[in-house]
C-alpha atoms as a printed R data frame, in Angstrom:
    type eleno elety resid chain resno       x       y       z
1   ATOM     1    CA   SER     A     1 -28.503   0.203  19.924
2   ATOM     2    CA   ASN     A     2 -25.880   2.865  20.561
3   ATOM     3    CA   ALA     A     3 -23.435   0.718  18.610
4   ATOM     4    CA   ASP     A     4 -25.396   1.333  15.411
5   ATOM     5    CA   ALA     A     5 -23.634   4.610  14.577
6   ATOM     6    CA   TYR     A     6 -20.614   6.697  15.470
7   ATOM     7    CA   GLN     A     7 -19.064  10.122  14.869
8   ATOM     8    CA   ALA     A     8 -15.313  10.548  14.647
9   ATOM     9    CA   SER     A     9 -12.595  13.072  13.894
10  ATOM    10    CA   LEU     A    10  -8.831  13.024  13.392
11  ATOM    11    CA   LEU     A    11  -6.515  16.030  13.500
12  ATOM    12    CA   VAL     A    12  -2.850  15.661  12.554
13  ATOM    13    CA   ALA     A    13  -0.420  18.576  12.818
14  ATOM    14    CA   SER     A    14   3.250  18.217  12.018
15  ATOM    15    CA   ALA     A    15   6.447  20.161  11.534
16  ATOM    16    CA   TRP     A    16   9.717  18.934  10.173
17  ATOM    17    CA   VAL     A    17  13.323  19.966   9.741
18  ATOM    18    CA   SER     A    18  15.921  18.439   7.432
19  ATOM    19    CA   GLY     A    19  19.325  19.247   6.071
20  ATOM    20    CA   GLN     A    20  21.989  18.065   3.675
21  ATOM    21    CA   ILE     A    21  25.494  17.255   4.815
22  ATOM    22    CA   LEU     A    22  28.337  16.764   2.348
23  ATOM    23    CA   ALA     A    23  30.383  14.218   4.281
24  ATOM    24    CA   SER     A    24  32.896  13.970   1.424
25  ATOM    25    CA   GLU     A    25  32.782  14.722  -2.292
26  ATOM    26    CA   PRO     A    26  30.753  11.660  -3.386
27  ATOM    27    CA   VAL     A    27  28.798  11.143  -0.135
28  ATOM    28    CA   HIS     A    28  25.683  13.096   0.853
29  ATOM    29    CA   LEU     A    29  23.799  12.688   4.139
30  ATOM    30    CA   LEU     A    30  20.220  13.910   4.578
31  ATOM    31    CA   PRO     A    31  19.081  13.719   8.218
32  ATOM    32    CA   GLY     A    32  15.563  14.742   9.176
33  ATOM    33    CA   LEU     A    33  13.225  14.949  12.126
34  ATOM    34    CA   ARG     A    34   9.446  15.319  12.078
35  ATOM    35    CA   MET     A    35   7.296  16.292  15.016
36  ATOM    36    CA   GLU     A    36   3.775  14.911  14.711
37  ATOM    37    CA   TYR     A    37   0.836  15.644  16.973
38  ATOM    38    CA   ALA     A    38  -2.445  13.766  16.531
39  ATOM    39    CA   ARG     A    39  -5.833  14.037  18.235
40  ATOM    40    CA   GLN     A    40  -8.282  11.247  17.485
41  ATOM    41    CA   SER     A    41 -11.773  11.037  18.938
42  ATOM    42    CA   LEU     A    42 -14.728   8.765  18.351
43  ATOM    43    CA   GLU     A    43 -18.154   8.706  20.003
44  ATOM    44    CA   SER     A    44 -20.696   5.984  19.364
45  ATOM    45    CA   GLY     A    45 -24.397   6.593  19.697
46  ATOM    46    CA   THR     A    46 -27.603   7.260  17.800
47  ATOM    47    CA   PRO     A    47 -30.780   9.193  18.705
48  ATOM    48    CA   TYR     A    48 -32.781   6.144  17.590
49  ATOM    49    CA   SER     A    49 -31.355   3.870  20.296
50  ATOM    50    CA   VAL     A    50 -34.019   2.199  22.433
51  ATOM    51    CA   VAL     A    51 -31.550   1.339  25.198
52  ATOM    52    CA   ASP     A    52 -28.541   3.148  26.560
53  ATOM    53    CA   GLN     A    53 -25.702   0.661  26.377
54  ATOM    54    CA   GLY     A    54 -22.989   3.120  27.366
55  ATOM    55    CA   GLU     A    55 -20.585   2.216  24.565
56  ATOM    56    CA   PRO     A    56 -17.102   3.560  25.339
57  ATOM    57    CA   GLY     A    57 -15.689   6.441  23.334
58  ATOM    58    CA   VAL     A    58 -12.127   6.970  22.114
59  ATOM    59    CA   HIS     A    59 -10.152  10.132  22.938
60  ATOM    60    CA   ARG     A    60  -6.451  10.087  22.154
61  ATOM    61    CA   ASP     A    61  -3.668  12.653  22.017
62  ATOM    62    CA   ASP     A    62  -0.182  11.602  21.024
63  ATOM    63    CA   LEU     A    63   2.994  13.514  20.291
64  ATOM    64    CA   SER     A    64   5.730  11.705  18.367
65  ATOM    65    CA   PHE     A    65   9.194  12.673  17.137
66  ATOM    66    CA   VAL     A    66   9.969  10.671  14.014
67  ATOM    67    CA   PRO     A    67  13.584  10.636  12.745
68  ATOM    68    CA   SER     A    68  14.951   9.706   9.339
69  ATOM    69    CA   LEU     A    69  18.367   9.453   7.721
70  ATOM    70    CA   ASN     A    70  19.228   9.070   4.045
71  ATOM    71    CA   ALA     A    71  22.709   8.600   2.645
72  ATOM    72    CA   ARG     A    72  23.781   8.658  -1.013
73  ATOM    73    CA   TRP     A    73  27.159   7.640  -2.350
74  ATOM    74    CA   ALA     A    74  27.728   8.668  -5.963
75  ATOM    75    CA   ILE     A    75  29.881   5.771  -7.145
76  ATOM    76    CA   ARG     A    76  30.132   7.460 -10.528
77  ATOM    77    CA   LYS     A    77  28.041   9.915 -12.553
78  ATOM    78    CA   ASP     A    78  25.484   7.300 -13.627
79  ATOM    79    CA   MET     A    79  25.485   5.095 -10.515
80  ATOM    80    CA   ASN     A    80  24.436   5.573  -6.869
81  ATOM    81    CA   LEU     A    81  24.353   3.557  -3.689
82  ATOM    82    CA   ARG     A    82  21.664   4.687  -1.231
83  ATOM    83    CA   ALA     A    83  20.976   3.743   2.374
84  ATOM    84    CA   ALA     A    84  18.005   4.931   4.384
85  ATOM    85    CA   TYR     A    85  16.387   4.608   7.788
86  ATOM    86    CA   GLY     A    86  12.905   5.844   8.624
87  ATOM    87    CA   TRP     A    87  10.457   5.659  11.516
88  ATOM    88    CA   THR     A    88   6.773   5.931  10.627
89  ATOM    89    CA   LEU     A    89   3.403   5.619  12.372
90  ATOM    90    CA   ALA     A    90   0.181   3.843  11.388
91  ATOM    91    CA   ARG     A    91  -2.930   4.902  13.301
92  ATOM    92    CA   PRO     A    92  -6.076   2.779  13.520
93  ATOM    93    CA   GLN     A    93  -8.754   3.720  11.017
94  ATOM    94    CA   PHE     A    94 -12.146   4.816  12.354
95  ATOM    95    CA   ARG     A    95 -13.738   1.583  11.186
96  ATOM    96    CA   GLU     A    96 -11.142  -0.440  13.099
97  ATOM    97    CA   LEU     A    97 -11.626   1.592  16.290
98  ATOM    98    CA   ALA     A    98 -15.397   1.990  16.417
99  ATOM    99    CA   PRO     A    99 -17.396  -0.378  18.675
100 ATOM   100    CA   PHE     A   100 -19.754  -0.499  15.721
101 ATOM   101    CA   ALA     A   101 -20.953  -3.945  14.645
102 ATOM   102    CA   TYR     A   102 -22.596  -4.749  11.342
103 ATOM   103    CA   TYR     A   103 -23.837  -8.013   9.931
104 ATOM   104    CA   ASP     A   104 -22.104  -9.260   6.792
105 ATOM   105    CA   PHE     A   105 -24.970 -10.930   4.926
106 ATOM   106    CA   THR     A   106 -22.648 -12.391   2.277
107 ATOM   107    CA   ARG     A   107 -20.455 -14.230   4.784
108 ATOM   108    CA   ARG     A   108 -23.174 -14.496   7.497
109 ATOM   109    CA   ARG     A   109 -21.098 -13.075  10.340
110 ATOM   110    CA   THR     A   110 -20.585  -9.914  12.401
111 ATOM   111    CA   VAL     A   111 -17.725  -7.436  11.828
112 ATOM   112    CA   SER     A   112 -16.856  -5.101  14.696
113 ATOM   113    CA   GLY     A   113 -14.199  -2.581  15.688
114 ATOM   114    CA   ASN     A   114 -11.967  -2.464  18.751
115 ATOM   115    CA   PRO     A   115 -11.667   0.842  20.687
116 ATOM   116    CA   GLY     A   116  -8.642  -0.551  22.539
117 ATOM   117    CA   LEU     A   117  -6.339  -0.610  19.488
118 ATOM   118    CA   ASP     A   118  -2.901   1.002  19.750
119 ATOM   119    CA   LEU     A   119  -1.107   2.816  16.957
120 ATOM   120    CA   THR     A   120   1.631   0.943  15.107
121 ATOM   121    CA   ARG     A   121   5.248   2.121  15.083
122 ATOM   122    CA   ILE     A   122   7.292   0.999  12.096
123 ATOM   123    CA   HIS     A   123  11.071   1.109  11.840
124 ATOM   124    CA   GLY     A   124  12.398   0.563   8.314
125 ATOM   125    CA   ALA     A   125  15.829   0.406   6.706
126 ATOM   126    CA   ASP     A   126  16.838  -0.255   3.114
127 ATOM   127    CA   LEU     A   127  19.900  -0.373   0.892
128 ATOM   128    CA   ARG     A   128  19.528   0.421  -2.831
129 ATOM   129    CA   TRP     A   129  21.898   0.283  -5.795
130 ATOM   130    CA   GLU     A   130  20.805   2.187  -8.903
131 ATOM   131    CA   TRP     A   131  22.284   2.628 -12.366
132 ATOM   132    CA   PHE     A   132  21.105   5.070 -15.044
133 ATOM   133    CA   PRO     A   133  22.349   3.571 -18.340
134 ATOM   134    CA   LYS     A   134  23.310   6.137 -20.953
135 ATOM   135    CA   GLY     A   135  20.729   6.499 -23.710
136 ATOM   136    CA   SER     A   136  18.087   4.360 -21.997
137 ATOM   137    CA   ASP     A   137  16.201   7.218 -20.301
138 ATOM   138    CA   GLY     A   138  15.596   4.860 -17.406
139 ATOM   139    CA   VAL     A   139  17.037   3.093 -14.382
140 ATOM   140    CA   LEU     A   140  18.100  -0.364 -13.244
141 ATOM   141    CA   ALA     A   141  17.984  -0.840  -9.466
142 ATOM   142    CA   ALA     A   142  18.254  -3.543  -6.819
143 ATOM   143    CA   SER     A   143  17.468  -3.131  -3.142
144 ATOM   144    CA   VAL     A   144  17.123  -5.017   0.116
145 ATOM   145    CA   PHE     A   145  14.945  -3.831   3.002
146 ATOM   146    CA   TYR     A   146  13.899  -4.590   6.567
147 ATOM   147    CA   LYS     A   147  10.909  -3.418   8.626
148 ATOM   148    CA   HIS     A   148  10.068  -3.906  12.283
149 ATOM   149    CA   PHE     A   149   6.486  -3.345  13.505
150 ATOM   150    CA   ASP     A   150   5.515  -2.597  17.103
151 ATOM   151    CA   ALA     A   151   1.840  -3.497  17.708
152 ATOM   152    CA   PRO     A   152   0.731  -4.102  14.095
153 ATOM   153    CA   ILE     A   153  -3.044  -4.080  13.566
154 ATOM   154    CA   GLU     A   154  -4.473  -7.304  12.131
155 ATOM   155    CA   ARG     A   155  -7.902  -8.505  11.007
156 ATOM   156    CA   VAL     A   156  -8.697 -11.611  13.067
157 ATOM   157    CA   ILE     A   157 -11.496 -14.138  13.539
158 ATOM   158    CA   LEU     A   158 -13.064 -13.763  17.013
159 ATOM   159    CA   THR     A   159 -15.477 -16.707  17.257
160 ATOM   160    CA   ALA     A   160 -15.056 -20.218  15.920
161 ATOM   161    CA   SER     A   161 -18.772 -20.958  15.599
162 ATOM   162    CA   GLN     A   162 -19.894 -17.881  13.610
163 ATOM   163    CA   GLY     A   163 -16.579 -16.683  12.208
164 ATOM   164    CA   ASP     A   164 -17.138 -13.141  13.531
165 ATOM   165    CA   VAL     A   165 -14.304 -10.753  12.656
166 ATOM   166    CA   GLY     A   166 -12.588  -7.918  14.522
167 ATOM   167    CA   TYR     A   167  -9.228  -6.147  14.839
168 ATOM   168    CA   GLN     A   168  -6.373  -6.734  17.271
169 ATOM   169    CA   ASN     A   169  -2.799  -5.606  17.829
170 ATOM   170    CA   ALA     A   170  -0.187  -8.308  17.468
171 ATOM   171    CA   PRO     A   171   2.768  -7.751  19.857
172 ATOM   172    CA   ARG     A   172   5.299  -7.258  17.051
173 ATOM   173    CA   ALA     A   173   6.209  -8.305  13.526
174 ATOM   174    CA   TRP     A   174   9.077  -7.958  11.104
175 ATOM   175    CA   LEU     A   175   9.753  -8.489   7.437
176 ATOM   176    CA   THR     A   176  12.753  -8.664   5.147
177 ATOM   177    CA   GLY     A   177  12.883  -8.638   1.380
178 ATOM   178    CA   GLY     A   178  14.540  -7.720  -1.852
179 ATOM   179    CA   GLU     A   179  13.375  -5.892  -4.947
180 ATOM   180    CA   LEU     A   180  14.484  -5.507  -8.559
181 ATOM   181    CA   GLU     A   181  13.311  -2.548 -10.639
182 ATOM   182    CA   VAL     A   182  13.793  -1.529 -14.251
183 ATOM   183    CA   ARG     A   183  12.502   1.452 -16.246
184 ATOM   184    CA   THR     A   184  13.675   1.975 -19.793
185 ATOM   185    CA   SER     A   185  12.804   3.126 -23.261
186 ATOM   186    CA   LEU     A   186  12.694   0.302 -25.791
187 ATOM   187    CA   GLY     A   187  14.639   2.584 -28.080
188 ATOM   188    CA   VAL     A   188  17.789   0.994 -26.638
189 ATOM   189    CA   LEU     A   189  16.865  -2.110 -28.657
190 ATOM   190    CA   TRP     A   190  15.839  -0.325 -31.858
191 ATOM   191    CA   LYS     A   191  15.321   3.351 -32.604
192 ATOM   192    CA   GLY     A   192  11.902   2.614 -34.080
193 ATOM   193    CA   LEU     A   193  10.726   1.647 -30.576
194 ATOM   194    CA   ARG     A   194  11.789   4.868 -28.866
195 ATOM   195    CA   GLU     A   195   8.161   5.830 -28.164
196 ATOM   196    CA   PHE     A   196   7.662   2.617 -26.160
197 ATOM   197    CA   ARG     A   197   8.558   2.425 -22.463
198 ATOM   198    CA   LEU     A   198   8.847  -0.612 -20.200
199 ATOM   199    CA   TRP     A   199   8.809  -0.567 -16.410
200 ATOM   200    CA   ALA     A   200   8.766  -3.480 -14.023
201 ATOM   201    CA   ASN     A   201   9.501  -4.349 -10.430
202 ATOM   202    CA   ALA     A   202   9.443  -7.604  -8.526
203 ATOM   203    CA   ALA     A   203   9.764  -8.061  -4.762
204 ATOM   204    CA   VAL     A   204  10.206 -11.117  -2.557
205 ATOM   205    CA   ILE     A   205   9.196 -10.649   1.097
206 ATOM   206    CA   ALA     A   206   9.429 -12.853   4.173
207 ATOM   207    CA   SER     A   207   7.403 -11.704   7.195
208 ATOM   208    CA   ARG     A   208   6.772 -13.103  10.661
209 ATOM   209    CA   VAL     A   209   4.545 -12.201  13.605
210 ATOM   210    CA   GLY     A   210   6.088 -12.548  17.050
211 ATOM   211    CA   PHE     A   211   4.211 -13.521  20.221
212 ATOM   212    CA   ARG     A   212   5.438 -13.215  23.770
213 ATOM   213    CA   SER     A   213   5.898 -16.545  25.515
214 ATOM   214    CA   ASP     A   214   3.610 -15.432  28.353
215 ATOM   215    CA   GLN     A   215   0.864 -14.153  26.061
216 ATOM   216    CA   ALA     A   216  -2.391 -16.096  26.155
217 ATOM   217    CA   THR     A   217  -4.057 -16.222  22.757
218 ATOM   218    CA   LEU     A   218  -6.574 -18.396  20.971
219 ATOM   219    CA   GLN     A   219  -5.112 -17.640  17.563
220 ATOM   220    CA   THR     A   220  -4.455 -20.899  15.740
221 ATOM   221    CA   SER     A   221  -1.044 -20.132  14.228
222 ATOM   222    CA   ARG     A   222   1.827 -19.318  16.547
223 ATOM   223    CA   ARG     A   223   4.211 -18.964  13.614
224 ATOM   224    CA   ARG     A   224   2.773 -17.208  10.590
225 ATOM   225    CA   PRO     A   225   3.320 -14.283   8.203
226 ATOM   226    CA   LEU     A   226   1.884 -10.846   8.889
227 ATOM   227    CA   GLN     A   227  -1.800 -10.609   7.969
228 ATOM   228    CA   GLY     A   228  -2.204  -8.991   4.549
229 ATOM   229    CA   GLN     A   229   1.466  -9.404   3.528
230 ATOM   230    CA   SER     A   230   2.139 -11.326   0.313
231 ATOM   231    CA   PRO     A   231   5.402 -13.288  -0.059
232 ATOM   232    CA   TRP     A   232   5.933 -11.818  -3.531
233 ATOM   233    CA   VAL     A   233   4.613  -8.992  -5.715
234 ATOM   234    CA   VAL     A   234   5.154  -8.347  -9.435
235 ATOM   235    CA   ASN     A   235   4.270  -5.239 -11.475
236 ATOM   236    CA   VAL     A   236   4.924  -4.809 -15.203
237 ATOM   237    CA   GLY     A   237   3.915  -1.927 -17.433
238 ATOM   238    CA   LEU     A   238   4.269  -1.282 -21.143
239 ATOM   239    CA   GLY     A   239   3.458   2.138 -22.507
240 ATOM   240    CA   TRP     A   240   3.415   3.901 -25.864
241 ATOM   241    CA   THR     A   241   3.324   7.650 -26.303
242 ATOM   242    CA   GLY     A   242   2.686   9.145 -29.718
243 ATOM   243    CA   ARG     A   243   4.087  12.634 -29.265
244 ATOM   244    CA   ALA     A   244   2.879  13.842 -32.633
245 ATOM   245    CA   SER     A   245  -0.626  12.426 -32.313
246 ATOM   246    CA   GLY     A   246  -1.038  12.956 -28.558
247 ATOM   247    CA   THR     A   247  -2.067   9.329 -28.056
248 ATOM   248    CA   GLU     A   248  -1.033   7.270 -25.037
249 ATOM   249    CA   VAL     A   249  -1.564   3.558 -24.397
250 ATOM   250    CA   HIS     A   250  -0.578   1.797 -21.159
251 ATOM   251    CA   LEU     A   251  -0.904  -1.909 -20.401
252 ATOM   252    CA   LEU     A   252  -0.413  -2.779 -16.715
253 ATOM   253    CA   TYR     A   253   0.046  -6.199 -15.115
254 ATOM   254    CA   ASN     A   254  -0.012  -6.917 -11.368
255 ATOM   255    CA   ALA     A   255   0.171 -10.147  -9.387
256 ATOM   256    CA   PHE     A   256   0.700 -11.009  -5.734
257 ATOM   257    CA   GLY     A   257   1.338 -14.162  -3.738
258 ATOM   258    CA   ARG     A   258  -1.027 -16.006  -1.402
259 ATOM   259    CA   ARG     A   259  -1.667 -13.963   1.753
260 ATOM   260    CA   ILE     A   260  -3.579 -14.173   5.030
261 ATOM   261    CA   THR     A   261  -6.750 -12.086   5.016
262 ATOM   262    CA   GLU     A   262  -8.103 -13.209   8.412
263 ATOM   263    CA   VAL     A   263  -6.148 -14.789  11.244
264 ATOM   264    CA   GLY     A   264  -7.536 -18.156  12.405
265 ATOM   265    CA   PHE     A   265  -9.070 -18.730  15.842
266 ATOM   266    CA   ASP     A   266  -9.444 -21.681  18.214
267 ATOM   267    CA   ARG     A   267  -7.721 -24.284  15.991
268 ATOM   268    CA   LEU     A   268  -9.494 -23.156  12.800
269 ATOM   269    CA   PRO     A   269  -6.963 -22.400  10.011
270 ATOM   270    CA   ASP     A   270  -6.099 -18.921   8.804
271 ATOM   271    CA   ILE     A   271  -8.100 -17.675   5.811
272 ATOM   272    CA   HIS     A   272  -5.919 -17.016   2.755
273 ATOM   273    CA   GLU     A   273  -6.590 -14.990  -0.361
274 ATOM   274    CA   GLU     A   274  -5.297 -16.868  -3.390
275 ATOM   275    CA   PRO     A   275  -3.073 -15.106  -5.977
276 ATOM   276    CA   VAL     A   276  -4.789 -12.815  -8.468
277 ATOM   277    CA   HIS     A   277  -3.315 -11.827 -11.834
278 ATOM   278    CA   ARG     A   278  -4.641  -8.441 -12.914
279 ATOM   279    CA   LEU     A   279  -4.379  -6.830 -16.348
280 ATOM   280    CA   ASP     A   280  -5.471  -3.216 -16.900
281 ATOM   281    CA   LEU     A   281  -5.473  -1.044 -20.024
282 ATOM   282    CA   THR     A   282  -5.684   2.737 -20.348
283 ATOM   283    CA   VAL     A   283  -5.893   4.683 -23.600
284 ATOM   284    CA   SER     A   284  -5.916   8.470 -23.781
285 ATOM   285    CA   GLN     A   285  -6.058  10.967 -26.631
286 ATOM   286    CA   ARG     A   286  -5.152  14.643 -26.542
287 ATOM   287    CA   LEU     A   287  -7.879  16.707 -28.183
288 ATOM   288    CA   GLY     A   288  -6.277  20.126 -28.030
289 ATOM   289    CA   HIS     A   289  -7.086  23.250 -25.999
290 ATOM   290    CA   GLY     A   290  -6.246  21.354 -22.811
291 ATOM   291    CA   PHE     A   291  -8.780  18.551 -23.357
292 ATOM   292    CA   ARG     A   292  -7.945  14.856 -23.143
293 ATOM   293    CA   VAL     A   293 -10.253  11.822 -23.360
294 ATOM   294    CA   ARG     A   294  -9.376   8.646 -21.434
295 ATOM   295    CA   LEU     A   295 -10.652   5.079 -21.632
296 ATOM   296    CA   ALA     A   296  -9.737   2.715 -18.759
297 ATOM   297    CA   LEU     A   297 -10.438  -1.024 -18.663
298 ATOM   298    CA   ALA     A   298  -9.708  -3.068 -15.519
299 ATOM   299    CA   ASN     A   299  -9.314  -6.815 -14.858
300 ATOM   300    CA   LEU     A   300  -9.034  -7.830 -18.496
301 ATOM   301    CA   ALA     A   301  -7.665 -11.197 -17.314
302 ATOM   302    CA   TYR     A   302 -11.111 -11.813 -15.761
303 ATOM   303    CA   GLN     A   303  -9.636 -13.209 -12.544
304 ATOM   304    CA   PRO     A   304 -11.909 -14.126  -9.589
305 ATOM   305    CA   VAL     A   305 -11.188 -13.345  -5.944
306 ATOM   306    CA   LEU     A   306 -10.916 -16.564  -3.948
307 ATOM   307    CA   ALA     A   307 -10.480 -17.091  -0.191
308 ATOM   308    CA   ARG     A   308  -9.758 -20.493   1.330
309 ATOM   309    CA   GLN     A   309  -9.588 -21.800   4.897
310 ATOM   310    CA   GLY     A   310  -7.554 -24.969   4.753
311 ATOM   311    CA   ASP     A   311  -9.125 -27.048   1.961
312 ATOM   312    CA   VAL     A   312 -12.464 -25.221   2.126
313 ATOM   313    CA   THR     A   313 -13.398 -22.355  -0.197
314 ATOM   314    CA   VAL     A   314 -15.159 -19.888   2.110
315 ATOM   315    CA   PHE     A   315 -15.535 -16.972  -0.280
316 ATOM   316    CA   ARG     A   316 -15.406 -16.508  -4.041
317 ATOM   317    CA   TYR     A   317 -16.645 -13.762  -6.299
318 ATOM   318    CA   GLN     A   318 -16.038 -12.551  -9.818
319 ATOM   319    CA   PRO     A   319 -15.500  -8.767  -9.967
320 ATOM   320    CA   GLY     A   320 -15.744  -8.898 -13.759
321 ATOM   321    CA   ILE     A   321 -14.300  -6.408 -16.211
322 ATOM   322    CA   SER     A   322 -14.948  -2.736 -15.513
323 ATOM   323    CA   GLY     A   323 -14.459   0.296 -17.696
324 ATOM   324    CA   SER     A   324 -14.675   4.051 -17.537
325 ATOM   325    CA   LEU     A   325 -14.620   6.876 -20.064
326 ATOM   326    CA   SER     A   326 -13.697  10.405 -18.996
327 ATOM   327    CA   VAL     A   327 -12.803  13.784 -20.442
328 ATOM   328    CA   ASP     A   328 -10.267  15.975 -18.643
329 ATOM   329    CA   TRP     A   329  -9.457  19.612 -19.137
330 ATOM   330    CA   SER     A   330  -6.217  21.207 -17.944
331 ATOM   331    CA   PHE     A   331  -6.055  24.985 -17.981
332 ATOM   332    CA   GLY     A   332  -3.081  26.459 -19.801
333 ATOM   333    CA   GLN     A   333  -1.706  23.156 -21.164
334 ATOM   334    CA   GLY     A   334  -3.402  23.041 -24.542
335 ATOM   335    CA   ASN     A   335  -0.195  23.750 -26.476
336 ATOM   336    CA   ARG     A   336   2.039  21.240 -24.752
337 ATOM   337    CA   GLY     A   337   3.169  18.267 -26.770
338 ATOM   338    CA   GLY     A   338   4.418  16.009 -23.997
339 ATOM   339    CA   SER     A   339   2.704  12.991 -22.478
340 ATOM   340    CA   ALA     A   340   0.295  13.054 -19.575
341 ATOM   341    CA   ALA     A   341   2.942  11.365 -17.425
342 ATOM   342    CA   GLU     A   342   5.399  14.166 -18.191
343 ATOM   343    CA   GLU     A   343   2.752  16.792 -17.498
344 ATOM   344    CA   SER     A   344   2.140  15.312 -14.058
345 ATOM   345    CA   THR     A   345   5.775  14.654 -13.100
346 ATOM   346    CA   GLY     A   346   7.535  17.515 -14.836
347 ATOM   347    CA   GLY     A   347   9.540  15.361 -17.255
348 ATOM   348    CA   THR     A   348  11.659  12.250 -17.010
349 ATOM   349    CA   PRO     A   349  11.850  10.862 -13.414
């Protein structure tokens, strides 16, 4: 059928202007405005179609003016208080827009796009306190944030009998949360550990989808979190950089809370992805003359991916442990003695 294939394109052109205003000696304001024009088109069809089904195409042009405002108050030389507001856009992906249906043989259901999707407008504000302790070569920060979504795109179940899946705009959603972040050299504990670095952040998030009282919907949950949003996220990293030897080792841990992957339909419960604890390891060695060899191992905790609908396990698979070995060459950096992180960021953040 004509829904077996599609061709699509997206053009985004933007221009922006920003400035810095010194409101008073310790206070800096950074207002900005971005103009963004986007043209998105999608045509379904295939020369192998035996019938002409007349699938609708997508042709969109939108012009948006997106403001932002950042404020920084230098409480003292090693401490800041920051406040920010930003307005951003999230456009539907081609796969979400295309009236293209494919059969998921693993889950035995059909997955299809929705050419009627709207783009999402996101208003966000946050307040952040940060301290740069002397001698730690790092930062300690705490922040609170809020986001409001107009027409967020969600992955939803469309039929109760087959569990077919598609994409829809919810009317609105919002989330609030807080985050703690730390980055430091372990040399603050003992000078012998100065080549070790620790970084971590943890966030707690509460989200909610809002429905209009006059909106007719067969979605099961009238009060639920935003699809795909976890109630908490934790990241921890421990790294060692041997400046003399050119060796780097990074151990990374990530975990997230239980989240909705597919919104329930016609009294069937939402499908949740259970928490996954992930442990990754990367080791790299500088070889000289700009060469570096890297070994990366992922999912060392050997955690499975598990999805449940109520008390029923509907999907489970074991991604296993994966690894890769690569050799990189950077022109003109063979004589540098710093770490790969410093080479990519230009020094200490």
